[in-house]
LOKEKE-452261 format. One record per residue (C-alpha): residue in three letters; x, y, z. Coordinates in nm, 4 decimals, always signed. Example, Ala and Ser with C-alpha at 12.3 -4.5 7.8 and 13.67 -1.06 7.14 Angstrom:
<site><code>ala</code><X>+1.2300</X><Y>-0.4500</Y><Z>+0.7800</Z></site>
<site><code>ser</code><X>+1.3670</X><Y>-0.1060</Y><Z>+0.7140</Z></site>
//
This chain:
<site><code>unk</code><X>+14.2383</X><Y>-2.5650</Y><Z>+2.4953</Z></site>
<site><code>unk</code><X>+14.0970</X><Y>-2.2042</Y><Z>+2.5362</Z></site>
<site><code>unk</code><X>+14.0476</X><Y>-1.9176</Y><Z>+2.2899</Z></site>
<site><code>unk</code><X>+14.3820</X><Y>-1.7108</Y><Z>+2.2272</Z></site>
<site><code>unk</code><X>+14.4201</X><Y>-1.4251</Y><Z>+2.4798</Z></site>
<site><code>unk</code><X>+14.5203</X><Y>-1.1060</Y><Z>+2.2855</Z></site>
<site><code>unk</code><X>+14.6624</X><Y>-0.7825</Y><Z>+2.3763</Z></site>
<site><code>unk</code><X>+14.7076</X><Y>-0.6032</Y><Z>+2.0268</Z></site>
<site><code>unk</code><X>+14.3884</X><Y>-0.3756</Y><Z>+2.1314</Z></site>
<site><code>unk</code><X>+14.5981</X><Y>-0.2193</Y><Z>+2.4287</Z></site>
<site><code>unk</code><X>+14.8795</X><Y>-0.1365</Y><Z>+2.1338</Z></site>
<site><code>unk</code><X>+15.1161</X><Y>-0.4137</Y><Z>+2.2719</Z></site>
<site><code>unk</code><X>+15.3839</X><Y>-0.5244</Y><Z>+2.0642</Z></site>
<site><code>unk</code><X>+15.5709</X><Y>-0.7681</Y><Z>+2.2999</Z></site>
<site><code>unk</code><X>+15.4617</X><Y>-1.0738</Y><Z>+2.5116</Z></site>
<site><code>unk</code><X>+15.5480</X><Y>-1.3951</Y><Z>+2.6522</Z></site>
<site><code>unk</code><X>+15.3256</X><Y>-1.7228</Y><Z>+2.6629</Z></site>
<site><code>unk</code><X>+15.3264</X><Y>-2.0905</Y><Z>+2.6037</Z></site>
<site><code>unk</code><X>+15.3109</X><Y>-2.2667</Y><Z>+2.2799</Z></site>
<site><code>unk</code><X>+15.0115</X><Y>-2.4888</Y><Z>+2.2684</Z></site>
<site><code>unk</code><X>+15.0171</X><Y>-2.6302</Y><Z>+1.9172</Z></site>
<site><code>unk</code><X>+15.2585</X><Y>-2.6529</Y><Z>+1.6181</Z></site>
<site><code>unk</code><X>+15.0860</X><Y>-2.7577</Y><Z>+1.3029</Z></site>
<site><code>unk</code><X>+15.1408</X><Y>-2.7531</Y><Z>+0.9185</Z></site>
<site><code>unk</code><X>+14.9178</X><Y>-2.6957</Y><Z>+0.6188</Z></site>
<site><code>unk</code><X>+14.9631</X><Y>-2.6382</Y><Z>+0.2474</Z></site>
<site><code>unk</code><X>+15.0975</X><Y>-2.2815</Y><Z>+0.3193</Z></site>
<site><code>unk</code><X>+15.3779</X><Y>-2.3871</Y><Z>+0.5875</Z></site>
<site><code>unk</code><X>+15.4015</X><Y>-2.4178</Y><Z>+0.9525</Z></site>
<site><code>unk</code><X>+15.1917</X><Y>-2.2309</Y><Z>+1.1989</Z></site>
<site><code>unk</code><X>+15.2498</X><Y>-2.1982</Y><Z>+1.5873</Z></site>
<site><code>unk</code><X>+14.9633</X><Y>-2.1356</Y><Z>+1.8226</Z></site>
<site><code>unk</code><X>+15.0388</X><Y>-1.9673</Y><Z>+2.1579</Z></site>
<site><code>unk</code><X>+14.8239</X><Y>-1.9407</Y><Z>+2.4565</Z></site>
<site><code>unk</code><X>+14.8440</X><Y>-1.5392</Y><Z>+2.4420</Z></site>
<site><code>unk</code><X>+14.9808</X><Y>-1.2941</Y><Z>+2.2015</Z></site>
<site><code>unk</code><X>+14.9974</X><Y>-0.9404</Y><Z>+2.1050</Z></site>
<site><code>unk</code><X>+14.9932</X><Y>-1.0310</Y><Z>+1.7305</Z></site>
<site><code>unk</code><X>+14.6874</X><Y>-0.9065</Y><Z>+1.5316</Z></site>
<site><code>unk</code><X>+14.5665</X><Y>-1.1789</Y><Z>+1.3090</Z></site>
<site><code>unk</code><X>+14.3968</X><Y>-1.1328</Y><Z>+0.9527</Z></site>
<site><code>unk</code><X>+14.0302</X><Y>-1.2103</Y><Z>+0.9659</Z></site>
<site><code>unk</code><X>+13.9368</X><Y>-1.5069</Y><Z>+0.7549</Z></site>
<site><code>unk</code><X>+13.5897</X><Y>-1.3668</Y><Z>+0.6742</Z></site>
<site><code>unk</code><X>+13.6579</X><Y>-1.0011</Y><Z>+0.6315</Z></site>
<site><code>unk</code><X>+14.0235</X><Y>-0.9905</Y><Z>+0.5453</Z></site>
<site><code>unk</code><X>+14.0650</X><Y>-0.6056</Y><Z>+0.5484</Z></site>
<site><code>unk</code><X>+14.3650</X><Y>-0.5522</Y><Z>+0.7669</Z></site>
<site><code>unk</code><X>+14.6682</X><Y>-0.7696</Y><Z>+0.7142</Z></site>
<site><code>unk</code><X>+14.7993</X><Y>-0.9682</Y><Z>+1.0060</Z></site>
<site><code>unk</code><X>+15.0952</X><Y>-0.8505</Y><Z>+1.2181</Z></site>
<site><code>unk</code><X>+15.4454</X><Y>-0.9849</Y><Z>+1.1265</Z></site>
<site><code>unk</code><X>+15.7335</X><Y>-1.0195</Y><Z>+1.3488</Z></site>
<site><code>unk</code><X>+15.9278</X><Y>-1.3021</Y><Z>+1.5297</Z></site>
<site><code>unk</code><X>+15.8943</X><Y>-1.5737</Y><Z>+1.8020</Z></site>
<site><code>unk</code><X>+16.1919</X><Y>-1.6605</Y><Z>+2.0239</Z></site>
<site><code>unk</code><X>+16.2419</X><Y>-1.9716</Y><Z>+2.2297</Z></site>
<site><code>unk</code><X>+16.5678</X><Y>-1.9686</Y><Z>+2.4209</Z></site>
<site><code>unk</code><X>+16.8274</X><Y>-1.8614</Y><Z>+2.1649</Z></site>
<site><code>unk</code><X>+16.6195</X><Y>-1.9808</Y><Z>+1.8708</Z></site>
<site><code>unk</code><X>+16.4480</X><Y>-1.7335</Y><Z>+1.6483</Z></site>
<site><code>unk</code><X>+16.1542</X><Y>-1.7844</Y><Z>+1.3867</Z></site>
<site><code>unk</code><X>+16.0373</X><Y>-1.5062</Y><Z>+1.1727</Z></site>
<site><code>unk</code><X>+15.6422</X><Y>-1.4786</Y><Z>+1.1537</Z></site>
<site><code>unk</code><X>+15.5388</X><Y>-1.3810</Y><Z>+0.7991</Z></site>
<site><code>unk</code><X>+15.1843</X><Y>-1.3148</Y><Z>+0.9204</Z></site>
<site><code>unk</code><X>+14.9449</X><Y>-1.3904</Y><Z>+1.1910</Z></site>
<site><code>unk</code><X>+14.6177</X><Y>-1.5609</Y><Z>+1.0943</Z></site>
<site><code>unk</code><X>+14.3038</X><Y>-1.6854</Y><Z>+1.2530</Z></site>
<site><code>unk</code><X>+14.2859</X><Y>-2.0545</Y><Z>+1.3453</Z></site>
<site><code>unk</code><X>+14.0051</X><Y>-2.2613</Y><Z>+1.4939</Z></site>
<site><code>unk</code><X>+13.9546</X><Y>-2.6262</Y><Z>+1.6449</Z></site>
<site><code>unk</code><X>+13.6084</X><Y>-2.7778</Y><Z>+1.6329</Z></site>
<site><code>unk</code><X>+13.4480</X><Y>-2.9664</Y><Z>+1.9213</Z></site>
<site><code>unk</code><X>+13.5316</X><Y>-3.2791</Y><Z>+1.7103</Z></site>
<site><code>unk</code><X>+13.8979</X><Y>-3.1798</Y><Z>+1.7007</Z></site>
<site><code>unk</code><X>+13.9217</X><Y>-3.0570</Y><Z>+1.3505</Z></site>
<site><code>unk</code><X>+14.2018</X><Y>-2.7924</Y><Z>+1.3224</Z></site>
<site><code>unk</code><X>+14.1503</X><Y>-2.5347</Y><Z>+1.0486</Z></site>
<site><code>unk</code><X>+14.3661</X><Y>-2.2299</Y><Z>+0.9515</Z></site>
<site><code>unk</code><X>+14.2881</X><Y>-1.9058</Y><Z>+0.7536</Z></site>
<site><code>unk</code><X>+14.0369</X><Y>-1.9516</Y><Z>+0.4712</Z></site>
<site><code>unk</code><X>+13.9974</X><Y>-2.3282</Y><Z>+0.5356</Z></site>
<site><code>unk</code><X>+13.7997</X><Y>-2.2407</Y><Z>+0.8498</Z></site>
<site><code>unk</code><X>+13.4448</X><Y>-2.3453</Y><Z>+0.7446</Z></site>
<site><code>unk</code><X>+13.2474</X><Y>-2.1026</Y><Z>+0.9869</Z></site>
<site><code>unk</code><X>+13.2387</X><Y>-1.7297</Y><Z>+1.0787</Z></site>
<site><code>unk</code><X>+13.4535</X><Y>-1.6182</Y><Z>+1.3728</Z></site>
<site><code>unk</code><X>+13.2796</X><Y>-1.6745</Y><Z>+1.6975</Z></site>
<site><code>unk</code><X>+13.0508</X><Y>-1.9526</Y><Z>+1.5758</Z></site>
<site><code>unk</code><X>+12.9534</X><Y>-2.2135</Y><Z>+1.8365</Z></site>
<site><code>unk</code><X>+13.1238</X><Y>-2.5532</Y><Z>+1.8289</Z></site>
<site><code>unk</code><X>+13.4748</X><Y>-2.3875</Y><Z>+1.7759</Z></site>
<site><code>unk</code><X>+13.7646</X><Y>-2.2648</Y><Z>+1.9879</Z></site>
<site><code>unk</code><X>+13.9132</X><Y>-1.9546</Y><Z>+1.8054</Z></site>
<site><code>unk</code><X>+14.2730</X><Y>-1.9142</Y><Z>+1.8050</Z></site>
<site><code>unk</code><X>+14.5549</X><Y>-1.6882</Y><Z>+1.6557</Z></site>
<site><code>unk</code><X>+14.8180</X><Y>-1.8855</Y><Z>+1.4551</Z></site>
<site><code>unk</code><X>+15.1588</X><Y>-1.7347</Y><Z>+1.3671</Z></site>
<site><code>unk</code><X>+15.2598</X><Y>-1.8466</Y><Z>+1.0206</Z></site>
<site><code>unk</code><X>+15.6310</X><Y>-1.8968</Y><Z>+1.0168</Z></site>
<site><code>unk</code><X>+15.8625</X><Y>-1.7990</Y><Z>+0.7383</Z></site>
<site><code>unk</code><X>+16.0299</X><Y>-2.1411</Y><Z>+0.7028</Z></site>
<site><code>unk</code><X>+16.0380</X><Y>-2.4421</Y><Z>+0.9343</Z></site>
<site><code>unk</code><X>+16.0057</X><Y>-2.4281</Y><Z>+1.3182</Z></site>
<site><code>unk</code><X>+16.3451</X><Y>-2.4678</Y><Z>+1.5094</Z></site>
<site><code>unk</code><X>+16.3840</X><Y>-2.7796</Y><Z>+1.7168</Z></site>
<site><code>unk</code><X>+16.3361</X><Y>-2.5933</Y><Z>+2.0453</Z></site>
<site><code>unk</code><X>+15.9757</X><Y>-2.4918</Y><Z>+1.9418</Z></site>
<site><code>unk</code><X>+15.7734</X><Y>-2.7633</Y><Z>+2.0960</Z></site>
<site><code>unk</code><X>+15.4291</X><Y>-2.7741</Y><Z>+2.2769</Z></site>
<site><code>unk</code><X>+15.4790</X><Y>-2.6462</Y><Z>+2.6332</Z></site>
<site><code>unk</code><X>+15.7884</X><Y>-2.4196</Y><Z>+2.5632</Z></site>
<site><code>unk</code><X>+15.7764</X><Y>-2.0442</Y><Z>+2.6604</Z></site>
<site><code>unk</code><X>+15.7844</X><Y>-1.8152</Y><Z>+2.3675</Z></site>
<site><code>unk</code><X>+15.8816</X><Y>-1.4570</Y><Z>+2.3361</Z></site>
<site><code>unk</code><X>+15.6837</X><Y>-1.2749</Y><Z>+2.0800</Z></site>
<site><code>unk</code><X>+15.7925</X><Y>-0.9519</Y><Z>+1.9049</Z></site>
<site><code>unk</code><X>+15.5743</X><Y>-0.7619</Y><Z>+1.6417</Z></site>
<site><code>unk</code><X>+15.7098</X><Y>-0.5659</Y><Z>+1.3588</Z></site>
<site><code>unk</code><X>+15.6431</X><Y>-0.2183</Y><Z>+1.5309</Z></site>
<site><code>unk</code><X>+15.6745</X><Y>-0.0224</Y><Z>+1.1910</Z></site>
<site><code>unk</code><X>+15.4399</X><Y>-0.2373</Y><Z>+1.0110</Z></site>
<site><code>unk</code><X>+15.1911</X><Y>-0.2345</Y><Z>+1.3015</Z></site>
<site><code>unk</code><X>+15.2075</X><Y>+0.1515</Y><Z>+1.3210</Z></site>
<site><code>unk</code><X>+15.1611</X><Y>+0.1885</Y><Z>+0.9432</Z></site>
<site><code>unk</code><X>+14.8624</X><Y>-0.0679</Y><Z>+0.9151</Z></site>
<site><code>unk</code><X>+14.6981</X><Y>+0.0994</Y><Z>+1.2511</Z></site>
<site><code>unk</code><X>+14.7242</X><Y>+0.4395</Y><Z>+1.0562</Z></site>
<site><code>unk</code><X>+14.5745</X><Y>+0.2940</Y><Z>+0.7651</Z></site>
<site><code>unk</code><X>+14.2858</X><Y>+0.1488</Y><Z>+0.9530</Z></site>
<site><code>unk</code><X>+14.2115</X><Y>+0.4570</Y><Z>+1.1220</Z></site>
<site><code>unk</code><X>+14.2264</X><Y>+0.6572</Y><Z>+0.8246</Z></site>
<site><code>unk</code><X>+13.9900</X><Y>+0.4096</Y><Z>+0.6426</Z></site>
<site><code>unk</code><X>+13.7290</X><Y>+0.4628</Y><Z>+0.9184</Z></site>
<site><code>unk</code><X>+13.7551</X><Y>+0.8433</Y><Z>+0.8925</Z></site>
<site><code>unk</code><X>+13.7236</X><Y>+0.8415</Y><Z>+0.5236</Z></site>
<site><code>unk</code><X>+13.4308</X><Y>+0.6235</Y><Z>+0.5116</Z></site>
<site><code>unk</code><X>+13.2445</X><Y>+0.8638</Y><Z>+0.7794</Z></site>
<site><code>unk</code><X>+13.3437</X><Y>+1.1647</Y><Z>+0.5696</Z></site>
<site><code>unk</code><X>+13.2492</X><Y>+0.9908</Y><Z>+0.2515</Z></site>
<site><code>unk</code><X>+12.9015</X><Y>+0.9264</Y><Z>+0.4257</Z></site>
<site><code>unk</code><X>+12.8665</X><Y>+1.2975</Y><Z>+0.5158</Z></site>
<site><code>unk</code><X>+12.9626</X><Y>+1.4078</Y><Z>+0.1517</Z></site>
<site><code>unk</code><X>+12.6655</X><Y>+1.2185</Y><Z>+0.0052</Z></site>
<site><code>unk</code><X>+12.4110</X><Y>+1.2419</Y><Z>+0.2585</Z></site>
<site><code>unk</code><X>+12.1973</X><Y>+1.4614</Y><Z>+0.0484</Z></site>
<site><code>unk</code><X>+12.1824</X><Y>+1.2279</Y><Z>-0.2383</Z></site>
<site><code>unk</code><X>+11.9267</X><Y>+0.9723</Y><Z>-0.0558</Z></site>
<site><code>unk</code><X>+11.5656</X><Y>+0.9833</Y><Z>-0.1319</Z></site>
<site><code>unk</code><X>+11.4871</X><Y>+0.7129</Y><Z>+0.1321</Z></site>
<site><code>unk</code><X>+11.6251</X><Y>+0.6300</Y><Z>+0.4792</Z></site>
<site><code>unk</code><X>+11.9308</X><Y>+0.3676</Y><Z>+0.4427</Z></site>
<site><code>unk</code><X>+11.9898</X><Y>+0.3609</Y><Z>+0.8120</Z></site>
<site><code>unk</code><X>+12.2555</X><Y>+0.5677</Y><Z>+1.0011</Z></site>
<site><code>unk</code><X>+12.6293</X><Y>+0.5322</Y><Z>+1.0330</Z></site>
<site><code>unk</code><X>+12.8268</X><Y>+0.5992</Y><Z>+1.3396</Z></site>
<site><code>unk</code><X>+12.7887</X><Y>+0.9609</Y><Z>+1.3418</Z></site>
<site><code>unk</code><X>+12.4142</X><Y>+0.9421</Y><Z>+1.2683</Z></site>
<site><code>unk</code><X>+12.4713</X><Y>+1.0244</Y><Z>+0.8840</Z></site>
<site><code>unk</code><X>+12.2788</X><Y>+0.8157</Y><Z>+0.5989</Z></site>
<site><code>unk</code><X>+12.5102</X><Y>+0.4777</Y><Z>+0.5829</Z></site>
<site><code>unk</code><X>+12.6294</X><Y>+0.4855</Y><Z>+0.2354</Z></site>
<site><code>unk</code><X>+12.9289</X><Y>+0.2690</Y><Z>+0.3442</Z></site>
<site><code>unk</code><X>+12.7071</X><Y>+0.0092</Y><Z>+0.5119</Z></site>
<site><code>unk</code><X>+12.4835</X><Y>-0.0018</Y><Z>+0.2118</Z></site>
<site><code>unk</code><X>+12.7318</X><Y>-0.0060</Y><Z>-0.0611</Z></site>
<site><code>unk</code><X>+13.0863</X><Y>-0.1156</Y><Z>+0.0462</Z></site>
<site><code>unk</code><X>+13.1843</X><Y>-0.4598</Y><Z>-0.1156</Z></site>
<site><code>unk</code><X>+13.5519</X><Y>-0.4672</Y><Z>-0.0212</Z></site>
<site><code>unk</code><X>+13.8156</X><Y>-0.2819</Y><Z>+0.1958</Z></site>
<site><code>unk</code><X>+14.1923</X><Y>-0.3522</Y><Z>+0.1921</Z></site>
<site><code>unk</code><X>+14.4095</X><Y>-0.1825</Y><Z>+0.4275</Z></site>
<site><code>unk</code><X>+14.7645</X><Y>-0.1334</Y><Z>+0.3852</Z></site>
<site><code>unk</code><X>+15.0444</X><Y>+0.0495</Y><Z>+0.5719</Z></site>
<site><code>unk</code><X>+14.9500</X><Y>+0.4175</Y><Z>+0.5476</Z></site>
<site><code>unk</code><X>+14.6338</X><Y>+0.3889</Y><Z>+0.3472</Z></site>
<site><code>unk</code><X>+14.3589</X><Y>+0.1793</Y><Z>+0.2216</Z></site>
<site><code>unk</code><X>+14.1502</X><Y>+0.0962</Y><Z>-0.0886</Z></site>
<site><code>unk</code><X>+13.7664</X><Y>+0.0675</Y><Z>-0.0825</Z></site>
<site><code>unk</code><X>+13.5201</X><Y>-0.0367</Y><Z>-0.3145</Z></site>
<site><code>unk</code><X>+13.1448</X><Y>+0.0484</Y><Z>-0.3429</Z></site>
<site><code>unk</code><X>+12.8750</X><Y>-0.1053</Y><Z>-0.5835</Z></site>
<site><code>unk</code><X>+12.6616</X><Y>+0.1623</Y><Z>-0.7476</Z></site>
<site><code>unk</code><X>+12.4249</X><Y>-0.0819</Y><Z>-0.8849</Z></site>
<site><code>unk</code><X>+12.0602</X><Y>-0.1152</Y><Z>-0.9271</Z></site>
<site><code>unk</code><X>+12.0244</X><Y>-0.2345</Y><Z>-0.5713</Z></site>
<site><code>unk</code><X>+12.1530</X><Y>+0.0936</Y><Z>-0.4504</Z></site>
<site><code>unk</code><X>+11.9432</X><Y>+0.2913</Y><Z>-0.6718</Z></site>
<site><code>unk</code><X>+11.6266</X><Y>+0.1082</Y><Z>-0.5674</Z></site>
<site><code>unk</code><X>+11.7459</X><Y>+0.1918</Y><Z>-0.1848</Z></site>
<site><code>unk</code><X>+11.6938</X><Y>+0.5632</Y><Z>-0.2897</Z></site>
<site><code>unk</code><X>+12.0600</X><Y>+0.6663</Y><Z>-0.3776</Z></site>
<site><code>unk</code><X>+12.0843</X><Y>+0.9222</Y><Z>-0.6474</Z></site>
<site><code>unk</code><X>+12.3857</X><Y>+0.7644</Y><Z>-0.8566</Z></site>
<site><code>unk</code><X>+12.3567</X><Y>+1.0069</Y><Z>-1.1516</Z></site>
<site><code>unk</code><X>+12.3836</X><Y>+1.3141</Y><Z>-0.9371</Z></site>
<site><code>unk</code><X>+12.6800</X><Y>+1.1493</Y><Z>-0.7454</Z></site>
<site><code>unk</code><X>+12.8595</X><Y>+1.0976</Y><Z>-1.0817</Z></site>
<site><code>unk</code><X>+12.7951</X><Y>+1.4422</Y><Z>-1.1957</Z></site>
<site><code>unk</code><X>+12.9294</X><Y>+1.6007</Y><Z>-0.8931</Z></site>
<site><code>unk</code><X>+13.2235</X><Y>+1.3457</Y><Z>-0.8068</Z></site>
<site><code>unk</code><X>+13.4954</X><Y>+1.6229</Y><Z>-0.7853</Z></site>
<site><code>unk</code><X>+13.3071</X><Y>+1.8295</Y><Z>-0.5372</Z></site>
<site><code>unk</code><X>+13.2283</X><Y>+1.5361</Y><Z>-0.3344</Z></site>
<site><code>unk</code><X>+13.5917</X><Y>+1.4406</Y><Z>-0.3204</Z></site>
<site><code>unk</code><X>+13.6861</X><Y>+1.8049</Y><Z>-0.2239</Z></site>
<site><code>unk</code><X>+13.4044</X><Y>+1.7832</Y><Z>+0.0583</Z></site>
<site><code>unk</code><X>+13.5585</X><Y>+1.4529</Y><Z>+0.1931</Z></site>
<site><code>unk</code><X>+13.9170</X><Y>+1.5901</Y><Z>+0.1953</Z></site>
<site><code>unk</code><X>+13.7933</X><Y>+1.9198</Y><Z>+0.3741</Z></site>
<site><code>unk</code><X>+13.6374</X><Y>+1.7263</Y><Z>+0.6237</Z></site>
<site><code>unk</code><X>+13.9280</X><Y>+1.4829</Y><Z>+0.6936</Z></site>
<site><code>unk</code><X>+14.1589</X><Y>+1.7791</Y><Z>+0.7135</Z></site>
<site><code>unk</code><X>+13.9449</X><Y>+1.9486</Y><Z>+0.9903</Z></site>
<site><code>unk</code><X>+13.9249</X><Y>+1.6166</Y><Z>+1.1873</Z></site>
<site><code>unk</code><X>+14.3066</X><Y>+1.5718</Y><Z>+1.1828</Z></site>
<site><code>unk</code><X>+14.3687</X><Y>+1.9355</Y><Z>+1.3101</Z></site>
<site><code>unk</code><X>+14.1634</X><Y>+1.8216</Y><Z>+1.6306</Z></site>
<site><code>unk</code><X>+14.4071</X><Y>+1.5531</Y><Z>+1.7247</Z></site>
<site><code>unk</code><X>+14.1052</X><Y>+1.3721</Y><Z>+1.8624</Z></site>
<site><code>unk</code><X>+14.1587</X><Y>+1.0608</Y><Z>+2.1009</Z></site>
<site><code>unk</code><X>+14.1088</X><Y>+0.7200</Y><Z>+1.9252</Z></site>
<site><code>unk</code><X>+14.0681</X><Y>+0.4076</Y><Z>+2.1234</Z></site>
<site><code>unk</code><X>+13.9760</X><Y>+0.0281</Y><Z>+2.0995</Z></site>
<site><code>unk</code><X>+13.7239</X><Y>-0.0830</Y><Z>+2.3912</Z></site>
<site><code>unk</code><X>+13.7018</X><Y>-0.4434</Y><Z>+2.4433</Z></site>
<site><code>unk</code><X>+13.4451</X><Y>-0.6780</Y><Z>+2.5834</Z></site>
<site><code>unk</code><X>+13.7027</X><Y>-0.9252</Y><Z>+2.6989</Z></site>
<site><code>unk</code><X>+14.0463</X><Y>-1.0685</Y><Z>+2.6555</Z></site>
<site><code>unk</code><X>+14.0123</X><Y>-1.3289</Y><Z>+2.3735</Z></site>
<site><code>unk</code><X>+14.0301</X><Y>-1.2921</Y><Z>+1.9939</Z></site>
<site><code>unk</code><X>+13.6520</X><Y>-1.3676</Y><Z>+1.9840</Z></site>
<site><code>unk</code><X>+13.5470</X><Y>-1.1086</Y><Z>+2.2227</Z></site>
<site><code>unk</code><X>+13.3881</X><Y>-0.8036</Y><Z>+2.0404</Z></site>
<site><code>unk</code><X>+13.6129</X><Y>-0.4845</Y><Z>+2.0071</Z></site>
<site><code>unk</code><X>+13.4944</X><Y>-0.1520</Y><Z>+1.9039</Z></site>
<site><code>unk</code><X>+13.6842</X><Y>+0.1630</Y><Z>+1.7818</Z></site>
<site><code>unk</code><X>+13.5944</X><Y>+0.4862</Y><Z>+1.9339</Z></site>
<site><code>unk</code><X>+13.6796</X><Y>+0.8351</Y><Z>+1.8113</Z></site>
<site><code>unk</code><X>+13.5828</X><Y>+1.1663</Y><Z>+1.9544</Z></site>
<site><code>unk</code><X>+13.4951</X><Y>+1.3727</Y><Z>+1.6497</Z></site>
<site><code>unk</code><X>+13.3494</X><Y>+1.7350</Y><Z>+1.6531</Z></site>
<site><code>unk</code><X>+13.0236</X><Y>+1.5934</Y><Z>+1.5257</Z></site>
<site><code>unk</code><X>+13.0096</X><Y>+1.3271</Y><Z>+1.8063</Z></site>
<site><code>unk</code><X>+13.1887</X><Y>+1.0028</Y><Z>+1.9328</Z></site>
<site><code>unk</code><X>+13.2122</X><Y>+0.7752</Y><Z>+1.6589</Z></site>
<site><code>unk</code><X>+13.1815</X><Y>+0.4078</Y><Z>+1.7688</Z></site>
<site><code>unk</code><X>+13.2364</X><Y>+0.1206</Y><Z>+1.4923</Z></site>
<site><code>unk</code><X>+13.2546</X><Y>-0.2554</Y><Z>+1.5718</Z></site>
<site><code>unk</code><X>+13.6068</X><Y>-0.3375</Y><Z>+1.4575</Z></site>
<site><code>unk</code><X>+13.8442</X><Y>-0.6098</Y><Z>+1.5096</Z></site>
<site><code>unk</code><X>+14.1618</X><Y>-0.4263</Y><Z>+1.3886</Z></site>
<site><code>unk</code><X>+14.4268</X><Y>-0.2059</Y><Z>+1.5357</Z></site>
<site><code>unk</code><X>+14.4295</X><Y>+0.1653</Y><Z>+1.5326</Z></site>
<site><code>unk</code><X>+14.6126</X><Y>+0.4949</Y><Z>+1.6439</Z></site>
<site><code>unk</code><X>+14.5484</X><Y>+0.6330</Y><Z>+1.9868</Z></site>
<site><code>unk</code><X>+14.5157</X><Y>+1.0019</Y><Z>+1.8362</Z></site>
<site><code>unk</code><X>+14.4524</X><Y>+1.1666</Y><Z>+1.5340</Z></site>
<site><code>unk</code><X>+14.7795</X><Y>+1.3628</Y><Z>+1.6036</Z></site>
<site><code>unk</code><X>+14.9305</X><Y>+1.0593</Y><Z>+1.4324</Z></site>
<site><code>unk</code><X>+14.8475</X><Y>+1.1973</Y><Z>+1.0946</Z></site>
<site><code>unk</code><X>+14.9748</X><Y>+1.5111</Y><Z>+0.9201</Z></site>
<site><code>unk</code><X>+14.7124</X><Y>+1.4462</Y><Z>+0.6616</Z></site>
<site><code>unk</code><X>+14.4579</X><Y>+1.2052</Y><Z>+0.5240</Z></site>
<site><code>unk</code><X>+14.3340</X><Y>+1.2501</Y><Z>+0.1716</Z></site>
<site><code>unk</code><X>+14.1116</X><Y>+1.0388</Y><Z>-0.0524</Z></site>
<site><code>unk</code><X>+14.0835</X><Y>+1.0172</Y><Z>-0.4318</Z></site>
<site><code>unk</code><X>+13.7471</X><Y>+0.8893</Y><Z>-0.5921</Z></site>
<site><code>unk</code><X>+13.7556</X><Y>+0.6883</Y><Z>-0.9134</Z></site>
<site><code>unk</code><X>+13.4298</X><Y>+0.6275</Y><Z>-1.1074</Z></site>
<site><code>unk</code><X>+13.5864</X><Y>+0.4716</Y><Z>-1.4274</Z></site>
<site><code>unk</code><X>+13.3270</X><Y>+0.2060</Y><Z>-1.4098</Z></site>
<site><code>unk</code><X>+13.0077</X><Y>+0.3883</Y><Z>-1.3354</Z></site>
<site><code>unk</code><X>+12.8662</X><Y>+0.1049</Y><Z>-1.1232</Z></site>
<site><code>unk</code><X>+13.2048</X><Y>+0.1002</Y><Z>-0.9185</Z></site>
<site><code>unk</code><X>+13.3182</X><Y>+0.3618</Y><Z>-0.6992</Z></site>
<site><code>unk</code><X>+13.6729</X><Y>+0.3101</Y><Z>-0.5880</Z></site>
<site><code>unk</code><X>+13.8104</X><Y>+0.5206</Y><Z>-0.2940</Z></site>
<site><code>unk</code><X>+14.1907</X><Y>+0.5371</Y><Z>-0.2360</Z></site>
<site><code>unk</code><X>+14.2839</X><Y>+0.6704</Y><Z>+0.1188</Z></site>
<site><code>unk</code><X>+14.6322</X><Y>+0.8010</Y><Z>+0.1716</Z></site>
<site><code>unk</code><X>+14.8073</X><Y>+0.9032</Y><Z>+0.4695</Z></site>
<site><code>unk</code><X>+15.0996</X><Y>+1.1294</Y><Z>+0.5577</Z></site>
<site><code>unk</code><X>+15.2093</X><Y>+1.0294</Y><Z>+0.9095</Z></site>
<site><code>unk</code><X>+15.3402</X><Y>+1.2586</Y><Z>+1.1599</Z></site>
<site><code>unk</code><X>+15.6853</X><Y>+1.2091</Y><Z>+1.2852</Z></site>
//
């Protein structure tokens, strides 16, 4: 068995390939297919949910509730999702996309059968907008707090001091938006970030982020995914041609192909807990 070939980075939402494995765990039935357009949720950094949709074999159809990661060890151990004991791409494992069914597998779903795959396009589009907006919001956040560093924390994709990389502890993408959490504790202060001034100027920082996002949306800049190979474990990078320069971020998710997909992107900053910044990003999609 080889690692699953994927086409979601190209924007594909349809495909046809061969079923290579049908298995079951505590959460239900999963179907592994040699090649798929479905984007799976990552088991180590589950920021973007997996695609939903359907699989068809002959006249039989099964609903896919979510695509997930799976892996087979060189010793033959098969694991799905959070049960995978190693990070994606670890040696000694073959990496797969598993399609979790909403129910049991129809009788015609057998190893070797030819399957047609159909991704829920509306869900994919919403998640792609949410993921692109999430990256843009993080870059705008870095720019908005760049003056608060007393030490060099390293640079982000635009060469700005990397608050995102230093402080982000979780990111959850949903259709047309995301929620990111940033830890503002002692370690960040020791790294040279002025948390007191940040808290005192929260409203103006939020306004700065939203002004930058509005300016970027008006450019209708090109947004693409560049891949190093065809399989699920090959590296993929998001590229966006912003006025400040081309942003390039290592990313396994899906994205829009242009910022013309947005009417607006806005964030709100919540510092109810003085040690935890919550940034909520909301998209208004273009027709």
